[in-house]
Structure formats: structure tokens, C-alpha cells
N, CA, C and O atoms as a Maestro MAE file, in Angstrom:
{
 s_m_m2io_version
 :::
 2.0.0
}

f_m_ct {
 s_m_title
 :::
 protein
 m_atom[288] {
  # First column is atom index #
  i_m_mmod_type
  r_m_x_coord
  r_m_y_coord
  r_m_z_coord
  i_m_residue_number
  s_m_chain_name
  s_m_pdb_residue_name
  s_m_pdb_atom_name
  i_m_atomic_number
  :::
  1 25 -7.065 -61.418 -17.069 1 A "UNK " " N  " 7
  2 3 -7.523 -61.562 -15.702 1 A "UNK " " CA " 6
  3 2 -6.386 -61.284 -14.719 1 A "UNK " " C  " 6
  4 15 -6.609 -60.694 -13.661 1 A "UNK " " O  " 8
  5 25 -5.173 -61.704 -15.062 2 A "UNK " " N  " 7
  6 3 -4.022 -61.488 -14.180 2 A "UNK " " CA " 6
  7 2 -3.687 -60.004 -14.087 2 A "UNK " " C  " 6
  8 15 -3.271 -59.512 -13.038 2 A "UNK " " O  " 8
  9 25 -3.876 -59.296 -15.208 3 A "UNK " " N  " 7
  10 3 -3.591 -57.855 -15.200 3 A "UNK " " CA " 6
  11 2 -4.572 -57.126 -14.292 3 A "UNK " " C  " 6
  12 15 -4.210 -56.166 -13.611 3 A "UNK " " O  " 8
  13 25 -5.809 -57.589 -14.292 4 A "UNK " " N  " 7
  14 3 -6.818 -56.956 -13.445 4 A "UNK " " CA " 6
  15 2 -6.514 -57.207 -11.966 4 A "UNK " " C  " 6
  16 15 -6.669 -56.308 -11.140 4 A "UNK " " O  " 8
  17 25 -6.093 -58.398 -11.638 5 A "UNK " " N  " 7
  18 3 -5.733 -58.729 -10.261 5 A "UNK " " CA " 6
  19 2 -4.507 -57.930 -9.825 5 A "UNK " " C  " 6
  20 15 -4.435 -57.441 -8.697 5 A "UNK " " O  " 8
  21 25 -3.549 -57.809 -10.738 6 A "UNK " " N  " 7
  22 3 -2.332 -57.061 -10.429 6 A "UNK " " CA " 6
  23 2 -2.641 -55.575 -10.214 6 A "UNK " " C  " 6
  24 15 -2.106 -54.953 -9.296 6 A "UNK " " O  " 8
  25 25 -3.500 -55.016 -11.060 7 A "UNK " " N  " 7
  26 3 -3.845 -53.600 -10.902 7 A "UNK " " CA " 6
  27 2 -4.661 -53.389 -9.619 7 A "UNK " " C  " 6
  28 15 -4.500 -52.369 -8.950 7 A "UNK " " O  " 8
  29 25 -5.525 -54.335 -9.275 8 A "UNK " " N  " 7
  30 3 -6.281 -54.242 -8.023 8 A "UNK " " CA " 6
  31 2 -5.357 -54.309 -6.817 8 A "UNK " " C  " 6
  32 15 -5.553 -53.598 -5.830 8 A "UNK " " O  " 8
  33 25 -4.353 -55.163 -6.904 9 A "UNK " " N  " 7
  34 3 -3.376 -55.277 -5.825 9 A "UNK " " CA " 6
  35 2 -2.563 -53.985 -5.685 9 A "UNK " " C  " 6
  36 15 -2.260 -53.553 -4.573 9 A "UNK " " O  " 8
  37 25 -2.215 -53.379 -6.813 10 A "UNK " " N  " 7
  38 3 -1.458 -52.123 -6.785 10 A "UNK " " CA " 6
  39 2 -2.306 -50.993 -6.202 10 A "UNK " " C  " 6
  40 15 -1.801 -50.166 -5.444 10 A "UNK " " O  " 8
  41 25 -3.596 -50.958 -6.555 11 A "UNK " " N  " 7
  42 3 -4.490 -49.939 -6.006 11 A "UNK " " CA " 6
  43 2 -4.639 -50.133 -4.504 11 A "UNK " " C  " 6
  44 15 -4.616 -49.159 -3.753 11 A "UNK " " O  " 8
  45 25 -4.789 -51.369 -4.058 12 A "UNK " " N  " 7
  46 3 -4.919 -51.650 -2.629 12 A "UNK " " CA " 6
  47 2 -3.644 -51.249 -1.885 12 A "UNK " " C  " 6
  48 15 -3.712 -50.679 -0.796 12 A "UNK " " O  " 8
  49 25 -2.489 -51.546 -2.470 13 A "UNK " " N  " 7
  50 3 -1.221 -51.168 -1.835 13 A "UNK " " CA " 6
  51 2 -1.091 -49.645 -1.769 13 A "UNK " " C  " 6
  52 15 -0.620 -49.105 -0.768 13 A "UNK " " O  " 8
  53 25 -1.509 -48.953 -2.832 14 A "UNK " " N  " 7
  54 3 -1.440 -47.491 -2.842 14 A "UNK " " CA " 6
  55 2 -2.349 -46.908 -1.763 14 A "UNK " " C  " 6
  56 15 -1.972 -45.949 -1.089 14 A "UNK " " O  " 8
  57 25 -3.535 -47.472 -1.594 15 A "UNK " " N  " 7
  58 3 -4.444 -46.994 -0.550 15 A "UNK " " CA " 6
  59 2 -3.871 -47.229 0.847 15 A "UNK " " C  " 6
  60 15 -3.978 -46.368 1.720 15 A "UNK " " O  " 8
  61 25 -3.267 -48.391 1.052 16 A "UNK " " N  " 7
  62 3 -2.671 -48.685 2.357 16 A "UNK " " CA " 6
  63 2 -1.543 -47.693 2.648 16 A "UNK " " C  " 6
  64 15 -1.459 -47.146 3.748 16 A "UNK " " O  " 8
  65 25 -0.678 -47.464 1.657 17 A "UNK " " N  " 7
  66 3 0.412 -46.503 1.857 17 A "UNK " " CA " 6
  67 2 -0.121 -45.090 2.076 17 A "UNK " " C  " 6
  68 15 0.430 -44.339 2.881 17 A "UNK " " O  " 8
  69 25 -1.181 -44.727 1.371 18 A "UNK " " N  " 7
  70 3 -1.743 -43.383 1.513 18 A "UNK " " CA " 6
  71 2 -2.332 -43.172 2.902 18 A "UNK " " C  " 6
  72 15 -2.333 -42.052 3.414 18 A "UNK " " O  " 8
  73 25 -2.827 -44.226 3.507 19 A "UNK " " N  " 7
  74 3 -3.424 -44.106 4.839 19 A "UNK " " CA " 6
  75 2 -2.370 -44.235 5.936 19 A "UNK " " C  " 6
  76 15 -2.410 -43.499 6.921 19 A "UNK " " O  " 8
  77 25 -1.435 -45.159 5.774 20 A "UNK " " N  " 7
  78 3 -0.478 -45.470 6.833 20 A "UNK " " CA " 6
  79 2 0.692 -44.481 6.868 20 A "UNK " " C  " 6
  80 15 1.119 -44.086 7.952 20 A "UNK " " O  " 8
  81 25 1.213 -44.077 5.726 21 A "UNK " " N  " 7
  82 3 2.437 -43.271 5.693 21 A "UNK " " CA " 6
  83 2 2.299 -41.911 6.395 21 A "UNK " " C  " 6
  84 15 3.221 -41.532 7.117 21 A "UNK " " O  " 8
  85 25 1.213 -41.162 6.228 22 A "UNK " " N  " 7
  86 3 1.128 -39.897 6.972 22 A "UNK " " CA " 6
  87 2 1.105 -40.099 8.486 22 A "UNK " " C  " 6
  88 15 1.595 -39.253 9.234 22 A "UNK " " O  " 8
  89 25 0.538 -41.213 8.937 23 A "UNK " " N  " 7
  90 3 0.499 -41.481 10.371 23 A "UNK " " CA " 6
  91 2 1.885 -41.840 10.898 23 A "UNK " " C  " 6
  92 15 2.199 -41.564 12.056 23 A "UNK " " O  " 8
  93 25 2.711 -42.452 10.062 24 A "UNK " " N  " 7
  94 3 4.044 -42.870 10.481 24 A "UNK " " CA " 6
  95 2 5.022 -41.694 10.462 24 A "UNK " " C  " 6
  96 15 5.952 -41.639 11.267 24 A "UNK " " O  " 8
  97 25 4.809 -40.775 9.557 25 A "UNK " " N  " 7
  98 3 5.732 -39.641 9.422 25 A "UNK " " CA " 6
  99 2 5.756 -38.834 10.716 25 A "UNK " " C  " 6
  100 15 4.721 -38.579 11.332 25 A "UNK " " O  " 8
  101 25 6.948 -38.445 11.104 26 A "UNK " " N  " 7
  102 3 7.065 -37.671 12.342 26 A "UNK " " CA " 6
  103 2 6.613 -36.235 12.097 26 A "UNK " " C  " 6
  104 15 6.863 -35.654 11.041 26 A "UNK " " O  " 8
  105 25 5.954 -35.693 13.085 27 A "UNK " " N  " 7
  106 3 5.464 -34.319 12.976 27 A "UNK " " CA " 6
  107 2 6.641 -33.359 13.092 27 A "UNK " " C  " 6
  108 15 7.549 -33.564 13.897 27 A "UNK " " O  " 8
  109 25 6.611 -32.313 12.280 28 A "UNK " " N  " 7
  110 3 7.679 -31.321 12.338 28 A "UNK " " CA " 6
  111 2 7.480 -30.423 13.550 28 A "UNK " " C  " 6
  112 15 6.356 -30.152 13.970 28 A "UNK " " O  " 8
  113 25 8.579 -29.978 14.090 29 A "UNK " " N  " 7
  114 3 8.518 -29.066 15.229 29 A "UNK " " CA " 6
  115 2 8.006 -27.707 14.756 29 A "UNK " " C  " 6
  116 15 8.262 -27.308 13.620 29 A "UNK " " O  " 8
  117 25 7.293 -27.006 15.608 30 A "UNK " " N  " 7
  118 3 6.799 -25.683 15.202 30 A "UNK " " CA " 6
  119 2 7.960 -24.717 14.979 30 A "UNK " " C  " 6
  120 15 9.028 -24.856 15.575 30 A "UNK " " O  " 8
  121 25 7.732 -23.763 14.131 31 A "UNK " " N  " 7
  122 3 8.767 -22.775 13.830 31 A "UNK " " CA " 6
  123 2 9.021 -21.904 15.059 31 A "UNK " " C  " 6
  124 15 8.096 -21.608 15.815 31 A "UNK " " O  " 8
  125 25 10.258 -21.501 15.255 32 A "UNK " " N  " 7
  126 3 10.537 -20.641 16.410 32 A "UNK " " CA " 6
  127 2 9.891 -19.272 16.241 32 A "UNK " " C  " 6
  128 15 9.603 -18.837 15.127 32 A "UNK " " O  " 8
  129 25 9.676 -18.618 17.343 33 A "UNK " " N  " 7
  130 3 9.057 -17.293 17.314 33 A "UNK " " CA " 6
  131 2 9.979 -16.316 16.590 33 A "UNK " " C  " 6
  132 15 11.196 -16.373 16.762 33 A "UNK " " O  " 8
  133 25 9.415 -15.425 15.789 34 A "UNK " " N  " 7
  134 3 10.265 -14.475 15.073 34 A "UNK " " CA " 6
  135 2 10.943 -13.501 16.039 34 A "UNK " " C  " 6
  136 15 10.361 -13.069 17.033 34 A "UNK " " O  " 8
  137 25 12.171 -13.179 15.714 35 A "UNK " " N  " 7
  138 3 12.921 -12.235 16.532 35 A "UNK " " CA " 6
  139 2 13.344 -11.060 15.675 35 A "UNK " " C  " 6
  140 15 13.356 -11.149 14.448 35 A "UNK " " O  " 8
  141 25 13.684 -9.982 16.310 36 A "UNK " " N  " 7
  142 3 14.146 -8.800 15.581 36 A "UNK " " CA " 6
  143 2 15.556 -9.078 15.079 36 A "UNK " " C  " 6
  144 15 16.452 -9.391 15.864 36 A "UNK " " O  " 8
  145 25 15.749 -8.963 13.777 37 A "UNK " " N  " 7
  146 3 17.050 -9.283 13.203 37 A "UNK " " CA " 6
  147 2 17.863 -8.051 12.842 37 A "UNK " " C  " 6
  148 15 18.927 -8.177 12.236 37 A "UNK " " O  " 8
  149 25 17.403 -6.902 13.188 38 A "UNK " " N  " 7
  150 3 18.154 -5.694 12.912 38 A "UNK " " CA " 6
  151 2 17.703 -4.965 11.671 38 A "UNK " " C  " 6
  152 15 17.895 -3.754 11.567 38 A "UNK " " O  " 8
  153 25 17.105 -5.673 10.720 39 A "UNK " " N  " 7
  154 3 16.656 -4.978 9.512 39 A "UNK " " CA " 6
  155 2 15.484 -4.065 9.822 39 A "UNK " " C  " 6
  156 15 15.347 -3.004 9.212 39 A "UNK " " O  " 8
  157 25 14.643 -4.461 10.757 40 A "UNK " " N  " 7
  158 3 13.529 -3.580 11.122 40 A "UNK " " CA " 6
  159 2 14.042 -2.343 11.854 40 A "UNK " " C  " 6
  160 15 13.474 -1.259 11.715 40 A "UNK " " O  " 8
  161 25 15.105 -2.497 12.627 41 A "UNK " " N  " 7
  162 3 15.705 -1.348 13.309 41 A "UNK " " CA " 6
  163 2 16.324 -0.413 12.278 41 A "UNK " " C  " 6
  164 15 16.163 0.804 12.365 41 A "UNK " " O  " 8
  165 25 17.033 -0.979 11.300 42 A "UNK " " N  " 7
  166 3 17.625 -0.164 10.238 42 A "UNK " " CA " 6
  167 2 16.551 0.577 9.452 42 A "UNK " " C  " 6
  168 15 16.726 1.742 9.096 42 A "UNK " " O  " 8
  169 25 15.455 -0.093 9.187 43 A "UNK " " N  " 7
  170 3 14.373 0.538 8.439 43 A "UNK " " CA " 6
  171 2 13.757 1.676 9.253 43 A "UNK " " C  " 6
  172 15 13.410 2.715 8.691 43 A "UNK " " O  " 8
  173 25 13.618 1.497 10.542 44 A "UNK " " N  " 7
  174 3 13.073 2.551 11.402 44 A "UNK " " CA " 6
  175 2 13.994 3.768 11.406 44 A "UNK " " C  " 6
  176 15 13.523 4.902 11.319 44 A "UNK " " O  " 8
  177 25 15.286 3.541 11.506 45 A "UNK " " N  " 7
  178 3 16.245 4.649 11.480 45 A "UNK " " CA " 6
  179 2 16.193 5.362 10.139 45 A "UNK " " C  " 6
  180 15 16.258 6.590 10.086 45 A "UNK " " O  " 8
  181 25 16.075 4.604 9.058 46 A "UNK " " N  " 7
  182 3 15.999 5.217 7.726 46 A "UNK " " CA " 6
  183 2 14.751 6.085 7.597 46 A "UNK " " C  " 6
  184 15 14.821 7.188 7.054 46 A "UNK " " O  " 8
  185 25 13.621 5.605 8.085 47 A "UNK " " N  " 7
  186 3 12.392 6.404 8.027 47 A "UNK " " CA " 6
  187 2 12.523 7.676 8.866 47 A "UNK " " C  " 6
  188 15 12.086 8.747 8.444 47 A "UNK " " O  " 8
  189 25 13.113 7.561 10.035 48 A "UNK " " N  " 7
  190 3 13.292 8.744 10.871 48 A "UNK " " CA " 6
  191 2 14.193 9.771 10.194 48 A "UNK " " C  " 6
  192 15 13.920 10.970 10.240 48 A "UNK " " O  " 8
  193 25 15.270 9.297 9.563 49 A "UNK " " N  " 7
  194 3 16.159 10.222 8.864 49 A "UNK " " CA " 6
  195 2 15.458 10.878 7.680 49 A "UNK " " C  " 6
  196 15 15.684 12.056 7.401 49 A "UNK " " O  " 8
  197 25 14.609 10.127 6.981 50 A "UNK " " N  " 7
  198 3 13.865 10.728 5.865 50 A "UNK " " CA " 6
  199 2 12.885 11.785 6.368 50 A "UNK " " C  " 6
  200 15 12.716 12.825 5.732 50 A "UNK " " O  " 8
  201 25 12.244 11.529 7.495 51 A "UNK " " N  " 7
  202 3 11.311 12.515 8.053 51 A "UNK " " CA " 6
  203 2 12.063 13.768 8.488 51 A "UNK " " C  " 6
  204 15 11.596 14.884 8.263 51 A "UNK " " O  " 8
  205 25 13.228 13.585 9.112 52 A "UNK " " N  " 7
  206 3 14.034 14.742 9.512 52 A "UNK " " CA " 6
  207 2 14.456 15.541 8.290 52 A "UNK " " C  " 6
  208 15 14.400 16.771 8.309 52 A "UNK " " O  " 8
  209 25 14.879 14.863 7.224 53 A "UNK " " N  " 7
  210 3 15.278 15.561 6.001 53 A "UNK " " CA " 6
  211 2 14.096 16.306 5.392 53 A "UNK " " C  " 6
  212 15 14.255 17.427 4.908 53 A "UNK " " O  " 8
  213 25 12.932 15.706 5.409 54 A "UNK " " N  " 7
  214 3 11.742 16.356 4.855 54 A "UNK " " CA " 6
  215 2 11.365 17.594 5.666 54 A "UNK " " C  " 6
  216 15 11.048 18.638 5.096 54 A "UNK " " O  " 8
  217 25 11.398 17.483 6.980 55 A "UNK " " N  " 7
  218 3 11.064 18.623 7.836 55 A "UNK " " CA " 6
  219 2 12.084 19.742 7.646 55 A "UNK " " C  " 6
  220 15 11.712 20.909 7.529 55 A "UNK " " O  " 8
  221 25 13.357 19.393 7.614 56 A "UNK " " N  " 7
  222 3 14.378 20.421 7.413 56 A "UNK " " CA " 6
  223 2 14.228 21.089 6.055 56 A "UNK " " C  " 6
  224 15 14.437 22.296 5.932 56 A "UNK " " O  " 8
  225 25 13.873 20.327 5.046 57 A "UNK " " N  " 7
  226 3 13.680 20.902 3.717 57 A "UNK " " CA " 6
  227 2 12.568 21.934 3.743 57 A "UNK " " C  " 6
  228 15 12.725 23.023 3.192 57 A "UNK " " O  " 8
  229 25 11.454 21.612 4.368 58 A "UNK " " N  " 7
  230 3 10.331 22.543 4.393 58 A "UNK " " CA " 6
  231 2 10.534 23.673 5.396 58 A "UNK " " C  " 6
  232 15 9.854 24.695 5.298 58 A "UNK " " O  " 8
  233 25 11.436 23.528 6.349 59 A "UNK " " N  " 7
  234 3 11.740 24.621 7.267 59 A "UNK " " CA " 6
  235 2 12.728 25.583 6.618 59 A "UNK " " C  " 6
  236 15 12.576 26.798 6.741 59 A "UNK " " O  " 8
  237 25 13.737 25.057 5.929 60 A "UNK " " N  " 7
  238 3 14.784 25.894 5.343 60 A "UNK " " CA " 6
  239 2 14.330 26.518 4.030 60 A "UNK " " C  " 6
  240 15 14.707 27.653 3.739 60 A "UNK " " O  " 8
  241 25 13.543 25.825 3.239 61 A "UNK " " N  " 7
  242 3 13.160 26.332 1.916 61 A "UNK " " CA " 6
  243 2 12.407 27.664 1.974 61 A "UNK " " C  " 6
  244 15 12.720 28.545 1.173 61 A "UNK " " O  " 8
  245 25 11.441 27.866 2.863 62 A "UNK " " N  " 7
  246 3 10.791 29.189 2.913 62 A "UNK " " CA " 6
  247 2 11.773 30.303 3.278 62 A "UNK " " C  " 6
  248 15 11.616 31.439 2.831 62 A "UNK " " O  " 8
  249 25 12.769 29.987 4.074 63 A "UNK " " N  " 7
  250 3 13.764 31.004 4.415 63 A "UNK " " CA " 6
  251 2 14.564 31.406 3.181 63 A "UNK " " C  " 6
  252 15 14.882 32.582 3.001 63 A "UNK " " O  " 8
  253 25 14.892 30.426 2.323 64 A "UNK " " N  " 7
  254 3 15.605 30.722 1.083 64 A "UNK " " CA " 6
  255 2 14.716 31.502 0.126 64 A "UNK " " C  " 6
  256 15 15.192 32.403 -0.565 64 A "UNK " " O  " 8
  257 25 13.451 31.173 0.079 65 A "UNK " " N  " 7
  258 3 12.540 31.814 -0.866 65 A "UNK " " CA " 6
  259 2 12.301 33.274 -0.502 65 A "UNK " " C  " 6
  260 15 12.115 34.113 -1.383 65 A "UNK " " O  " 8
  261 25 12.306 33.577 0.787 66 A "UNK " " N  " 7
  262 3 12.055 34.959 1.197 66 A "UNK " " CA " 6
  263 2 13.340 35.772 1.317 66 A "UNK " " C  " 6
  264 15 13.297 36.958 1.644 66 A "UNK " " O  " 8
  265 25 14.466 35.148 1.057 67 A "UNK " " N  " 7
  266 3 15.748 35.839 1.159 67 A "UNK " " CA " 6
  267 2 15.917 36.835 0.011 67 A "UNK " " C  " 6
  268 15 15.510 36.545 -1.114 67 A "UNK " " O  " 8
  269 25 16.510 38.007 0.275 68 A "UNK " " N  " 7
  270 3 16.745 38.973 -0.807 68 A "UNK " " CA " 6
  271 2 17.845 38.507 -1.756 68 A "UNK " " C  " 6
  272 15 17.992 39.051 -2.850 68 A "UNK " " O  " 8
  273 25 18.613 37.510 -1.345 69 A "UNK " " N  " 7
  274 3 19.682 37.001 -2.197 69 A "UNK " " CA " 6
  275 2 19.119 35.971 -3.163 69 A "UNK " " C  " 6
  276 15 18.277 35.160 -2.777 69 A "UNK " " O  " 8
  277 25 19.560 35.987 -4.382 70 A "UNK " " N  " 7
  278 3 19.135 35.000 -5.383 70 A "UNK " " CA " 6
  279 2 20.084 33.802 -5.304 70 A "UNK " " C  " 6
  280 15 21.137 33.779 -5.942 70 A "UNK " " O  " 8
  281 25 19.693 32.827 -4.520 71 A "UNK " " N  " 7
  282 3 20.554 31.660 -4.346 71 A "UNK " " CA " 6
  283 2 20.395 30.666 -5.487 71 A "UNK " " C  " 6
  284 15 21.342 29.963 -5.838 71 A "UNK " " O  " 8
  285 25 19.207 30.604 -6.060 72 A "UNK " " N  " 7
  286 3 18.969 29.623 -7.124 72 A "UNK " " CA " 6
  287 2 18.390 30.303 -8.329 72 A "UNK " " C  " 6
  288 15 18.117 29.648 -9.336 72 A "UNK " " O  " 8
  :::
 }
 m_bond[287] {
  # First column is bond index #
  i_m_from
  i_m_to
  i_m_order
  :::
  1 1 2 1
  2 2 3 1
  3 3 4 2
  4 3 5 1
  5 5 6 1
  6 6 7 1
  7 7 8 2
  8 7 9 1
  9 9 10 1
  10 10 11 1
  11 11 12 2
  12 11 13 1
  13 13 14 1
  14 14 15 1
  15 15 16 2
  16 15 17 1
  17 17 18 1
  18 18 19 1
  19 19 20 2
  20 19 21 1
  21 21 22 1
  22 22 23 1
  23 23 24 2
  24 23 25 1
  25 25 26 1
  26 26 27 1
  27 27 28 2
  28 27 29 1
  29 29 30 1
  30 30 31 1
  31 31 32 2
  32 31 33 1
  33 33 34 1
  34 34 35 1
  35 35 36 2
  36 35 37 1
  37 37 38 1
  38 38 39 1
  39 39 40 2
  40 39 41 1
  41 41 42 1
  42 42 43 1
  43 43 44 2
  44 43 45 1
  45 45 46 1
  46 46 47 1
  47 47 48 2
  48 47 49 1
  49 49 50 1
  50 50 51 1
  51 51 52 2
  52 51 53 1
  53 53 54 1
  54 54 55 1
  55 55 56 2
  56 55 57 1
  57 57 58 1
  58 58 59 1
  59 59 60 2
  60 59 61 1
  61 61 62 1
  62 62 63 1
  63 63 64 2
  64 63 65 1
  65 65 66 1
  66 66 67 1
  67 67 68 2
  68 67 69 1
  69 69 70 1
  70 70 71 1
  71 71 72 2
  72 71 73 1
  73 73 74 1
  74 74 75 1
  75 75 76 2
  76 75 77 1
  77 77 78 1
  78 78 79 1
  79 79 80 2
  80 79 81 1
  81 81 82 1
  82 82 83 1
  83 83 84 2
  84 83 85 1
  85 85 86 1
  86 86 87 1
  87 87 88 2
  88 87 89 1
  89 89 90 1
  90 90 91 1
  91 91 92 2
  92 91 93 1
  93 93 94 1
  94 94 95 1
  95 95 96 2
  96 95 97 1
  97 97 98 1
  98 98 99 1
  99 99 100 2
  100 99 101 1
  101 101 102 1
  102 102 103 1
  103 103 104 2
  104 103 105 1
  105 105 106 1
  106 106 107 1
  107 107 108 2
  108 107 109 1
  109 109 110 1
  110 110 111 1
  111 111 112 2
  112 111 113 1
  113 113 114 1
  114 114 115 1
  115 115 116 2
  116 115 117 1
  117 117 118 1
  118 118 119 1
  119 119 120 2
  120 119 121 1
  121 121 122 1
  122 122 123 1
  123 123 124 2
  124 123 125 1
  125 125 126 1
  126 126 127 1
  127 127 128 2
  128 127 129 1
  129 129 130 1
  130 130 131 1
  131 131 132 2
  132 131 133 1
  133 133 134 1
  134 134 135 1
  135 135 136 2
  136 135 137 1
  137 137 138 1
  138 138 139 1
  139 139 140 2
  140 139 141 1
  141 141 142 1
  142 142 143 1
  143 143 144 2
  144 143 145 1
  145 145 146 1
  146 146 147 1
  147 147 148 2
  148 147 149 1
  149 149 150 1
  150 150 151 1
  151 151 152 2
  152 151 153 1
  153 153 154 1
  154 154 155 1
  155 155 156 2
  156 155 157 1
  157 157 158 1
  158 158 159 1
  159 159 160 2
  160 159 161 1
  161 161 162 1
  162 162 163 1
  163 163 164 2
  164 163 165 1
  165 165 166 1
  166 166 167 1
  167 167 168 2
  168 167 169 1
  169 169 170 1
  170 170 171 1
  171 171 172 2
  172 171 173 1
  173 173 174 1
  174 174 175 1
  175 175 176 2
  176 175 177 1
  177 177 178 1
  178 178 179 1
  179 179 180 2
  180 179 181 1
  181 181 182 1
  182 182 183 1
  183 183 184 2
  184 183 185 1
  185 185 186 1
  186 186 187 1
  187 187 188 2
  188 187 189 1
  189 189 190 1
  190 190 191 1
  191 191 192 2
  192 191 193 1
  193 193 194 1
  194 194 195 1
  195 195 196 2
  196 195 197 1
  197 197 198 1
  198 198 199 1
  199 199 200 2
  200 199 201 1
  201 201 202 1
  202 202 203 1
  203 203 204 2
  204 203 205 1
  205 205 206 1
  206 206 207 1
  207 207 208 2
  208 207 209 1
  209 209 210 1
  210 210 211 1
  211 211 212 2
  212 211 213 1
  213 213 214 1
  214 214 215 1
  215 215 216 2
  216 215 217 1
  217 217 218 1
  218 218 219 1
  219 219 220 2
  220 219 221 1
  221 221 222 1
  222 222 223 1
  223 223 224 2
  224 223 225 1
  225 225 226 1
  226 226 227 1
  227 227 228 2
  228 227 229 1
  229 229 230 1
  230 230 231 1
  231 231 232 2
  232 231 233 1
  233 233 234 1
  234 234 235 1
  235 235 236 2
  236 235 237 1
  237 237 238 1
  238 238 239 1
  239 239 240 2
  240 239 241 1
  241 241 242 1
  242 242 243 1
  243 243 244 2
  244 243 245 1
  245 245 246 1
  246 246 247 1
  247 247 248 2
  248 247 249 1
  249 249 250 1
  250 250 251 1
  251 251 252 2
  252 251 253 1
  253 253 254 1
  254 254 255 1
  255 255 256 2
  256 255 257 1
  257 257 258 1
  258 258 259 1
  259 259 260 2
  260 259 261 1
  261 261 262 1
  262 262 263 1
  263 263 264 2
  264 263 265 1
  265 265 266 1
  266 266 267 1
  267 267 268 2
  268 267 269 1
  269 269 270 1
  270 270 271 1
  271 271 272 2
  272 271 273 1
  273 273 274 1
  274 274 275 1
  275 275 276 2
  276 275 277 1
  277 277 278 1
  278 278 279 1
  279 279 280 2
  280 279 281 1
  281 281 282 1
  282 282 283 1
  283 283 284 2
  284 283 285 1
  285 285 286 1
  286 286 287 1
  287 287 288 2
  :::
 }
}
């Protein structure tokens, strides 16, 4: 009988803590707004350089292919 009373008391205490503790806990501040950290700028520059390289490749390659000289 004592074990049953003790377990009931523990369950009641757990319920009280489960209800009261979240209300007592302080709310966290919202996260700050994201800012540009430079990696997105670096990625943009890298993409632009890749596009320039691709365009130059397709502009220069036909000139090499139609050349009378055997370059490759």
C-alpha cells in the first residue's frame, strides 16, 4: 500500500512539474535576421566566372575548328 501511495505521489509531482516548468522557463529571444556573410557574394562571382569561361570556350572553339592550322 505504501508503494502505491509513493508511486501516486511521484506521478502527481511529475504532472505538476510538467505543467509548471514550461511556464516558468524564460522564452528565448528570436533569432536575428540573416545577413550576407560574403559566401553568397563569392558564390555569385564564381558562377559569373564559370559563365564567362563557358561563353569564351564556345566562342573560341569554332574559330580553332575552322582554322587551317592543326592545333590539336
